[in-house]
N, C-alpha and C positions, 0 to 999 in steps of 0.2 A: 967625117960625120957631119960637121958643121957645113961643109960645102954642099953635101947632099941635101940638107934641110933648106939651105939658101936656094939651091936649084929648084927644089919643089915649090918654094914660095914664089920664085920668079915665074915658074910655069903656071901656077894658079893665077898670078897677077896678069899674065899675058892672056890667059883664057877669059878672065874677067873683062879686060879691056876690049877684046874682040867681041864678047857677048854684048857689052855696052854699045859698041858701034853698030852691031847688027840690030839691036832693039831700037836704037835711035832712027834707023832707016825704015823699019817696018811699022812703027807705031805713029799715030797722029801727033802733030806738034803739040808740045806742052804736056803730054801724057807719058813720055818716054821714061821719066824718072820714076813714076809710079809703077809701071810695068817692070822696070829694072829692079826695084826693091822687092816686088812680089816674087819675081822669078828667083832672085838670089836668096831670099828667105826660104823659098821652097827647096832650093838647092841645098841650103844648110840643113833643113829638116830631113831631106833625103839622105844626106851624109850621116846625120845622127842615127837614123833608122838602120842604115846599112851597117855602120860600125857597131851599133848596139846589138844587132842580130848576130854579127860575126863573133863578138865577145861572148854572148849568151850561148851560142852553139859550141864554142870552144870550152867554156866552163862546164856546161852540161855534159859534154863528151868526157871530160876528165872525171866528173863526179859519177859517171856510170861504173867506174871501177871501184867505187867505195860504197856499195849498196848495203853492206852488212851492218846492222845496228849494233851487233855484239863486238865486232872487230873495230869499227870506226864510228863510235857514238858521237864524237865531236864533229867530224866531217858531215855525218848524216844530219845532225841537228842544224848545222850551218846551211846545208842544202834545203832542208825542209822549211826553214824560216825565210828562204829566198833572199838571203844577203847577197848571193852571187848576182842576182838581177840588179841590185843597187850598185854593185861594183861595175857591172857592164854599163849601166846608165851613166855613172860617173866618168868612166873612161871615154865613152862616146861623146859626152859633153865637153870633156877636155880637148878632144880632137877638134870639135866644132869651134871651141874657143881659140884654138891655135891657128885654124885656117881662115877664120872669118876676116881678120885684117887684110888678108890678100884679096878677098872677094869684095869687102867694103873698105876701101882705103880711107884712112882717117882724114886725109886732106880733101878728098872728093865729096864724101858724105859724112861730115862730122857728127851730125845729130843721129843719123842711123847707126853709126859706129858706137856711139854712147849707149843707144837703146839696146843694141845687140850685146854689148859688154855687160850691161846691168842684167839683162835677161839671162845670159849664161851664168853669171855669178849667183843670181837668185835661184836658178835651177840647181846649181851645185849645192847651195844651202839646203834646199828642199830634199835633194837626194841624200845628203848627209843626215838630215833629220830622219828620213825613212830608214836609213842604214842603222841609226841608233835604235829605233823602235824594233826593227827586225832582229837586231842583235839581242835585245831583251827577250824576244820570242825564241831566238836560238838557244839562249840559256835555259829557258823553260822547257823547250823540247829535249834538251840534253838530260835534264833531271827527270823528265817524263820517261825517257828511254831507260834511265837507271832506276826508275820507280822510287825515287827519293821524294815522297810527297810532302814531307815536312819542309824540305828546302824549297819546294815549289810554293808553299804557302808564304814562306819568308820572301821569296823572290817576287811574288805577286805584289806584296806591300811595297817592296823597294822599287819595283818597276813603275808602279803608279806614281810614286814620288818623283822618280827620274823623268817620267813623261811630262809631269807638270812643270818641272824645272826646264826641261827641254823645250816645251812650248814657249816658255817665256824667253829663253835665250835665243832660240831660232827666230822668234818673232822680232826681237830687237835687231838681230843681225839682218833679217830680211828687210826691215824698214830702212836700216842703214844702207843696204845695197840699192834699194829702189830709189831713194831720195838722195843718195850720195852724201850722207852726213856721218859724223863720227858717233860711235856707240856711247862714248862717255857723255855726250850731250843728252842723249835719250835717258841714260841711266840717272844722270844728275837731275834731270827734270822730273823723272819718276820719283826719285827720293824726296824731292821737295813737296810733291803734292800727295804722296801716299798717305801721310797722317791725316790730311784733310779729307781725302776720299774715304778712308776707313771710318772716320767719325760721322761724316754726313751721309754716306751711302752704305752704311753697315748692313742694313736689311737687304738692300738691293744686291750687294756683293754676295751675301750669304744665299739669297734666292737664286742668283745666277749660278753659283757653285752647285747648289742643290739641283737646279734644273739640269745641269750637265751630268751630275751623278745619276739622276733618275733616268735620263735619256740613255746613258751608257750601260747602266746596270740592268735596266728593263725590269725592275722590281715592281714598279707602279705605272699606271697609265690612267687617262681619263676613262671613266666607266667602270673601273674596278670596284668591287665590293670590299670595303676595308672596315676594320675595327681599331679605334684609337683609345686604349684604356685610360690614358692620361686625362682625356677630356670626356670620358664616358660616351663616346660617339661610335655609331655604327651606321654605315650607309654607303652610298655610291659617290665616287669622286666626280664632280661636275666640271671642275675647271682647275688647272694648275697654271697660275700666272707667276710673274717674277716675284711678287711680294706676298700673295695670298693664295691659299688653296681652299676651294669650296667643296663641301661634302653635303649631299642631299640625304638627310636622315630618313628613317623609315616612317616617321610621323609627318613627313612632307615639309619639315622645317629645314632651313639651310644653315649650316655652321661654317664659319670661316676661321682658319688657323694660319699662322705664318708659314710660308713655304719652307723656310729653313728648318721647321720642326720635322719635316720628312726625313731629315738626317739625324736629329738629336732625340727623337721620340720613338718609342716602340709602336710599330704599326703592323697589325696583322692583316695580311692580304688574303681575303676569303674568296677571291675570284676563282681560284682553282677548284674550290669546293662547289661553286656555282656552276662552273663549266662541266664538271663531272656529274652534276646533279645529285650529289650525295652530301649529307651533313652529319657530323658526329653527334652521337648520344653518349654522354658521360655523366651519369647521375647515380646516386647511391640511396639505398634504403637502410635505415639504422634499426637493428634488432636488439631487443633486450636479451642480454646474455643469460639471464635467469630462466628464460624460456627454452634454452637449448637442452636437449635430452637425447639419450639413446632410444632407438626405436625397438619396441618389443614385437613379438610375432603378430599380435593383433593390429598394431599400427601398420606393419608391413603389408599384411593382407588387405587392409583397408586402402592403402595407397596404391596397391597393384591395380586397382580399378582405373587409375589415371593413365591414359594411353601413352603419353610421352615418356613415362618412367617405368612402365610395366615390365618391359624386357630388361631394363637396367636392374630393377629390384630382384627379378628372378635370377639373373646372372650373379649378382653380388651375394645373394642369400646362399646360393650353392657354393661359392668360393669360401664364404665365412664358415659354413658348416664343415667343409672338408678340412679347413685349417684347425678347427676346434676339436676334431676327433681325437687328436693325440694330446690335447691340453689337460692338465690337472685342474680340477675345480672349474670345469667348463660351464657349469650352471651359473657361475658368478658372471654377471653381465659385463663387468669391466675387463675381464680376462679375454685377451685376443681382440681381433678387429670387430668393430660394431658399426652399424649404420646410425647416423645421427639425423635428426630432423633438419638441421641447418645445412648439412652436406647434401642430403637428398633434394632439398629445396633449391640449392645452388645448381645442381645438375638439371633440375626441372626448368629453372630460369634459362639455363644455357640452351636446352633443347627448344624452349619456347621461342627465343629470338632467332634460332636457326631455322625454325619453321614458319616464321612470320613473313608473309609476302611483301610487307612494307620495309623490310630490312635488306640492305645490299649484301648479298651472299658472297660477293667477291672481296669485300672488305674484312677487316678484323672483327671478330665476334667473340666476346668472352664475358663471363661473370666471375668476379674475383673478390676476395676478402681484402679489405684495407686494414690499416693499423687500428687496434681497439682504442676507442675514445671514451671519455666520461659519459657520453651520450649513448654508448653501446657499440656494437660491431657493425661497421658499414659494409654492405654488400653492393659492390659497384657493377652496374651494367655498362659495358663499353661496346658500342657497335656503330653502324652508320645507316641512317635512313636513306632510302633510295629517292628522296625528293628534297631538294635544297630550299624550296619555297618555304618561307617562314610559317605561314598558316598551316600548311599540310604537315610540316615537320613537327610543330607543336602538337598536332593531333596524333601523329604517330607515336611520339614520345609519351603523351598522356595515356593513350590506349595501352601501351606496354606496362606502365607503372600502375595504372588502375587495376589491370589484371593481376599483376604480381602482388600488389598490396592485399587484394582480397584472397588470392590463392594461398598466401602465406598462412591464413587461418586453418587451411586443411592440414598443415604440417605442425599445428599447435605452436606457431611462432608468434611472438608479441612484437609488434612494430612500435618503436619509440615515436613520441610525438614531435621530437626535434629532428629535422632532417636538413642536410646541407647539399646544395647543388654546386658542383665543381664546374 
């Protein structure tokens, strides 16, 4: 086996020498070494591509027999994460690293040989880094196939930490490979200056980390409409720099906050609402509980003239009359089901927002009772206006509650003077 490897190296050396002689004869004087290096680098690149293609083809051919997610979840997750591609790249680069001394003899071209060595080693480091990240993706694919979503959440947190550590480790190794220095020298230097850097450049480091987080998570961007409760701010992001973030408020003032607050502070991104051109209405009317009552026949007949609830009252009246036929003491109001003024008004409010052209009919629409408070019973209107512009939204919301506040008098309901906007 050793003899065969030596014969191969001798063969490559002989081809390299013949190629060098030929290039020296056909190229102008003084330029032969440049053309020689270019051609041999191209030859190494071609070898890498060919070997890489062969390995990929062989690996993909084998994986064709393990397509079932149920039978081979591990193999499928490895294939989907493309770890096999990293393996093929690694093997191809090892082949290039093994044959390049025969093409670039250390004695003839020492600087070129050093350059190729370091390039190959750096490539191996980058491929190993990619293999690590793809392995994390493979683990996630495996648990996705198994539909174990709790472990996926845990793995996401772990993988982010491993990626950060991996970036540091592979960066140190890459620097060592490029400049030919020892890793202990870099680590020792970093340890000596880390404390000073953290103290002096604390905000800069936090801003840098926040910038990476914002760029990768894609939760925020310049131009987004945001609300920051901590600072009572609402407006559009104008600029995100390393140290500060500028927000243009709706009153045309500009507020500036530390960029690292984007990680540590609650920020509501309202841009989706703006892009969908809808805005939520979530507001309550407080009613005096003492004004609640059962509706008698006279009240029901009077309310039947209201178009939105006319059919509802007729249907409910018939249902209640049928249920009361077999009841004892059916003349007693409290016996059996009864219509109440607050219940009928709640139905009226529901139908009103459902028929309002300014309300988004594809969104959620409901009128509901909240917990009773010392101020009375809150009746909450929850829906979405079909215009997110602030001025028009306030008009839509005001029109709805102007109508409901006045309409409640038709139901003999008393509105409390204290109201709370959620």
